[in-house]
VOTOR-347023 format. One record per residue: residue in one letter; chain; x, y, z of N, C-alpha, C in turn. Coordinates in nm, 4 decimals, padded with zeros to 6 digits. Each point is the difference from the previous one (the first is absolute). Layout:
REM VOTOR-347023
- rest kette nc1 nc2 nc3 cac1 cac2 cac3 cc1 cc2 cc3
- A A X Y Z X Y Z X Y Z
...
END
This chain:
REM VOTOR-347023
- rest kette nc1 nc2 nc3 cac1 cac2 cac3 cc1 cc2 cc3
- M A 00.0285 01.0036 -01.3568 00.0714 00.0611 00.1129 -00.0525 -00.0506 00.1161
- I A 00.0786 -00.0440 00.1208 -00.0542 -00.0128 00.0964 -00.0450 00.0923 00.0981
- T A -00.1206 -00.0419 00.0643 -00.0726 00.1081 00.0810 -00.0064 -00.0521 00.1490
- G A -00.0212 00.0793 00.0828 -00.0024 -00.0118 00.1378 -00.0942 -00.1348 00.0395
- L A 00.0195 -00.0507 00.1241 -00.0898 -00.1013 00.0380 -00.1418 00.0601 00.0523
- G A -00.0926 -00.0784 -00.0259 -00.1162 00.0442 00.0739 -00.0284 -00.0356 00.1334
- P A -00.1077 00.0428 00.0768 -00.0241 -00.0422 00.1243 -00.0335 -00.1188 00.0079
- I A 00.0543 -00.0718 00.1372 -00.0355 -00.1505 -00.0003 -00.1054 -00.0030 00.1204
- S A -00.1056 -00.0861 -00.0678 -00.1339 -00.0238 00.0887 00.0373 -00.0602 00.1148
- P A -00.0761 00.0216 00.1350 00.0189 -00.0817 00.1255 -00.0506 -00.1539 -00.0262
- N A -00.0909 00.0005 -00.1147 -00.0730 -00.1225 -00.0269 00.0611 -00.0699 -00.1390
- F A 00.1178 00.0448 -00.0181 00.0573 -00.0526 -00.1289 00.0100 -00.1599 -00.0253
- L A 00.0598 -00.0381 00.1186 00.0277 -00.1444 00.0009 -00.0916 -00.0739 00.0835
- T A -00.0745 00.0429 00.0797 -00.1068 -00.0766 00.0839 -00.1235 00.0860 00.0002
- G A -00.1239 -00.0790 -00.0139 -00.1200 00.0807 00.0186 -00.0629 -00.0507 00.1375
- T A -00.1105 00.0625 00.0241 -00.0885 -00.0330 00.0992 -00.0052 -00.1385 00.0507
- A A 00.0045 -00.0762 -00.1101 -00.0404 -00.1784 00.0312 00.1464 -00.0619 -00.0248
- G A 00.0794 00.0991 -00.0082 00.1633 -00.0694 00.0120 00.0381 -00.0642 -00.1348
- G A -00.0650 00.0120 -00.1165 00.0140 -00.0339 -00.1299 00.0944 00.1077 -00.0714
- V A 00.0635 -00.0698 -00.0892 00.1148 00.1255 -00.0863 -00.0848 00.0319 -00.1019
- L A 00.0359 00.1444 00.0148 -00.0517 00.0906 -00.1062 00.0775 00.0558 -00.0919
- S A -00.0232 00.0264 -00.1341 00.0881 00.0795 -00.1009 -00.0123 00.1572 00.0394
- P A 00.0824 00.0606 -00.0364 00.0110 00.1407 -00.0156 -00.1332 00.0627 -00.0477
- T A -00.0614 -00.0452 -00.0872 -00.1184 00.0660 -00.0620 -00.1144 -00.0654 00.0597
- T A -00.0195 -00.1042 00.0984 -00.1054 -00.0422 00.0364 -00.1230 00.1192 00.0391
- P A -00.0915 -00.0189 -00.0349 -00.1012 00.1048 00.0537 -00.0262 00.0094 00.1289
- V A -00.0446 00.0980 00.0737 -00.0274 00.0005 00.1446 -00.1637 00.0379 -00.0096
- A A -00.0597 00.0305 00.1194 -00.1251 00.0288 00.0277 -00.0842 00.1130 -00.1084
- G A 00.0960 00.0878 -00.0301 -00.0470 00.0944 -00.0973 -00.0148 -00.0358 -00.1617
- G A 00.0692 -00.0902 00.0016 00.0059 -00.0607 -00.1506 00.1525 00.0641 -00.0789
- A A 00.0464 00.0820 00.0705 00.1212 00.0626 -00.0355 00.1264 -00.0775 00.0759
- A A 00.1128 -00.0068 -00.0603 00.1310 -00.0795 00.0518 00.0385 00.0799 00.1243
- A A 00.0608 -00.0630 00.0724 00.0624 00.0598 00.1197 00.1298 00.0989 -00.0224
- E A -00.0278 00.1333 00.0434 00.1228 00.0828 -00.0366 00.0311 00.0598 00.1246
- T A -00.0091 -00.0595 00.1248 00.0451 00.0606 00.0968 00.1327 -00.0695 00.0645
- G A 00.0860 00.0711 00.0585 00.1244 -00.0468 00.0502 00.0986 00.0733 00.0119
- V A 00.1245 -00.0513 00.0496 00.1279 00.0640 00.0005 00.0928 -00.0190 -00.0909
- S A 00.0772 00.1164 -00.0628 00.0790 -00.0646 -00.1078 00.1324 -00.0248 00.0611
- F A 00.0767 -00.0883 -00.0862 00.1287 -00.0699 00.0281 00.0948 00.1164 00.0400
- A A -00.0151 00.1075 -00.0657 00.0911 00.1160 00.0214 -00.0107 00.0442 00.1353
- S A -00.1187 00.0346 00.0714 -00.0392 00.0397 00.0971 00.0431 -00.0890 00.1169
- V A 00.0115 -00.1223 -00.0243 -00.0067 -00.1119 00.0967 00.1692 -00.0063 00.0090
- L A 00.0664 00.0100 -00.1267 00.1712 -00.0118 00.0357 00.0271 00.1329 00.0650
- A A -00.0579 00.1209 -00.0126 00.0518 00.1203 00.0602 -00.0280 -00.0037 00.1596
- E A -00.0989 -00.0598 00.0159 -00.0768 -00.0249 00.1441 00.1105 -00.0896 00.0867
- T A 00.0594 -00.1003 -00.0719 00.0851 -00.0917 00.0521 00.1481 00.0549 00.0348
- A A 00.0295 00.0771 -00.1121 00.1361 00.0722 -00.0013 -00.0159 00.0950 00.0872
- G A -00.1004 00.0812 00.0552 -00.0183 00.0962 00.0981 00.0071 -00.0591 00.1135
- R A -00.0544 -00.1120 00.0271 00.0262 -00.0775 00.1391 00.1555 -00.0173 00.0424
- S A 00.0480 -00.0680 -00.1303 00.1540 -00.0257 00.0322 00.0648 00.0922 00.0477
- V A -00.0167 00.0896 -00.0724 00.0687 00.1475 00.0376 -00.0103 00.0373 00.1362
- D A -00.1189 00.0129 00.0357 -00.0555 00.0451 00.1432 00.0713 -00.1048 00.0933
- K A 00.0103 -00.1408 -00.0285 00.0685 -00.0717 00.0951 00.1386 00.0233 00.0223
- M A 00.0497 00.0260 -00.1090 00.1473 00.0350 00.0022 00.0441 00.1297 00.0606
- K A -00.0857 00.0968 -00.0086 00.0325 00.1230 00.0806 -00.0538 -00.0322 00.1551
- A A -00.1099 -00.0666 00.0219 00.0212 -00.0087 00.1434 00.0779 -00.1008 00.0545
- A A 00.0700 -00.1034 -00.0674 00.1134 -00.0691 00.0562 00.1245 00.0830 00.0222
- E A 00.0121 00.0840 -00.1022 00.1369 00.1069 -00.0079 -00.0174 00.0803 00.1199
- Q A -00.1338 00.0582 00.0287 -00.0293 00.1117 00.1187 00.0244 -00.0962 00.1301
- M A -00.0740 -00.1262 -00.0037 00.0302 -00.0784 00.1092 00.1753 -00.0202 00.0330
- S A 00.0688 -00.0257 -00.1044 00.1495 -00.0505 00.0110 00.0576 00.1378 00.0673
- V A -00.0354 00.1269 -00.0580 00.0588 00.1124 00.0412 -00.0342 00.0245 00.1710
- E A -00.1213 -00.0236 00.0243 -00.0184 00.0070 00.1313 00.0525 -00.0820 00.0908
- V A 00.0202 -00.1276 -00.0423 00.0949 -00.0887 00.0742 00.1535 00.0477 00.0087
- L A 00.0391 00.0292 -00.0907 00.1464 00.0493 00.0035 -00.0042 00.1402 00.0940
- Q A -00.1062 00.0530 00.0399 00.0031 00.1037 00.0808 -00.0387 -00.0427 00.1474
- G A -00.0370 -00.1306 -00.0026 -00.0158 -00.0564 00.1489 -00.1232 00.0238 00.0172
- K A -00.1278 00.0422 -00.1020 -00.1338 00.0218 00.0580 -00.0908 -00.1097 -00.0443
- G A 00.0255 -00.0897 -00.0713 -00.0810 -00.1164 -00.0373 00.0376 -00.1438 00.0269
- D A -00.0992 -00.0879 -00.0081 -00.0100 -00.1304 00.0279 00.0904 -00.1025 -00.1039
- M A 00.0878 -00.0449 00.0097 00.0849 -00.1020 -00.0710 -00.0964 -00.0903 -00.0616
- R A -00.0683 -00.0616 00.0684 -00.1071 -00.1018 -00.0644 -00.0741 00.0438 -00.1001
- Q A -00.0756 00.1242 00.0180 -00.1004 00.0582 -00.0899 00.0921 00.0276 -00.1287
- T A 00.1031 00.0605 -00.0030 00.0743 00.0499 -00.0942 00.0605 -00.1243 -00.0884
- V A 00.0225 -00.0774 00.0693 00.0514 -00.1327 -00.0784 -00.1069 -00.0680 -00.0906
- D A -00.1348 00.0056 00.0714 -00.0767 -00.0687 -00.0465 -00.0903 00.1156 -00.1384
- A A 00.0216 00.1243 00.0292 -00.0177 00.0900 -00.1205 00.1076 -00.0017 -00.0959
- V A 00.1112 -00.0034 00.0315 00.1130 -00.0106 -00.1148 -00.0344 -00.1289 -00.0843
- M A -00.0279 -00.1329 00.0887 -00.0231 -00.1094 -00.0995 -00.1375 00.0015 -00.0766
- S A -00.0898 00.0387 00.0408 -00.1337 00.0546 -00.0579 00.0471 00.0658 -00.1172
- A A 00.0591 00.1287 00.0070 00.0631 00.0741 -00.1181 00.0522 -00.0601 -00.0912
- E A 00.1117 -00.0703 00.0217 00.0882 -00.0834 -00.0887 -00.0865 -00.1183 -00.0922
- Q A -00.0885 -00.0713 00.1054 -00.1152 -00.0836 -00.0987 -00.0689 00.0630 -00.0828
- S A -00.0599 00.1197 00.0301 -00.0794 00.0819 -00.1035 00.0717 00.0183 -00.1115
- F A 00.1166 00.0718 00.0108 00.0952 00.0160 -00.0928 00.0292 -00.1008 -00.0827
- Q A 00.0319 -00.1250 00.0407 00.0555 -00.1044 -00.0825 -00.1463 -00.0325 -00.0930
- A A -00.1269 00.0054 00.0811 -00.1184 -00.0255 -00.0827 00.0057 00.0941 -00.1129
- A A 00.0124 00.1061 00.0248 -00.0303 00.1108 -00.1231 00.1100 -00.0076 -00.0997
- V A 00.1367 -00.0526 00.0288 00.0877 -00.0300 -00.0868 -00.0241 -00.1220 -00.0993
- A A -00.0800 -00.0943 00.0725 -00.0409 -00.1166 -00.0540 -00.1191 00.0285 -00.1163
- I A -00.0872 00.0723 00.0647 -00.1337 00.0466 -00.1179 00.0805 00.0687 -00.0965
- R A 00.0975 00.0852 00.0157 00.0572 00.0812 -00.1088 00.0705 -00.0683 -00.1121
- D A 00.0505 -00.1415 00.0458 00.0910 -00.0731 -00.0745 -00.1037 -00.0779 -00.0821
- K A -00.1207 -00.0254 00.0373 -00.0927 -00.0669 -00.0692 -00.0618 00.0781 -00.0942
- I A -00.0039 00.1406 00.0172 -00.0838 00.0940 -00.0830 00.1189 00.0015 -00.1387
- V A 00.1032 00.0323 00.0610 00.0994 00.0099 -00.1139 00.0217 -00.1288 -00.0813
- T A -00.0067 -00.1187 00.0467 -00.0068 -00.1112 -00.0644 -00.1014 -00.0114 -00.1138
- A A -00.1224 00.0336 00.0537 -00.1143 -00.0202 -00.0655 00.0072 00.1277 -00.1052
- Y A 00.0492 00.0913 -00.0030 00.0384 00.1280 -00.0960 00.1030 -00.0641 -00.1074
- L A 00.0710 -00.0553 00.0422 00.1122 -00.0552 -00.0959 -00.0646 -00.1259 -00.0987
- E A -00.0500 -00.0664 00.0744 -00.0815 -00.0906 -00.0726 -00.0953 00.0319 -00.0778
- V A -00.0766 00.1002 00.0074 -00.0824 00.0724 -00.0749 00.0522 00.0469 -00.1123
- S A 00.1069 00.0576 00.0187 00.0985 00.0845 -00.0882 00.0247 -00.0906 -00.1100
- R A 00.0717 -00.1254 00.0230 00.0504 -00.1126 -00.0697 -00.1098 -00.0610 -00.1073
- M A -00.1239 00.0324 00.0396 -00.1025 -00.0699 -00.0802 00.0008 00.0456 -00.1433
- A A -00.0393 -00.0855 -00.1091 00.0085 00.0341 -00.1183 -00.1312 00.0901 -00.0343
- I A -00.0091 00.0685 -00.0711 -00.1346 00.0767 -00.0452 -00.0758 -00.0551 -00.1109
END
């Protein structure tokens, strides 16, 4: 059975000397590094920021339609929200592609 991903250590790829470390490289206390942020929380935070950008752009668009907002700031907010949305769709597509590749692997 596939289990969830463990935390990603901030020193996973580079150490203090700039060398490459493996995920089980011992740290100062003799134990492997176990601190970090989970992949799921990073994705959730990124998705939340994308939604916030879309809500802000929508609110600014409504204000411009009512004659209360600045057109330039609204266009910038809408373009930023669109870019954020396109990035989220691209990440989703990569995750789906990876899942499909794993599901096709012979056991």
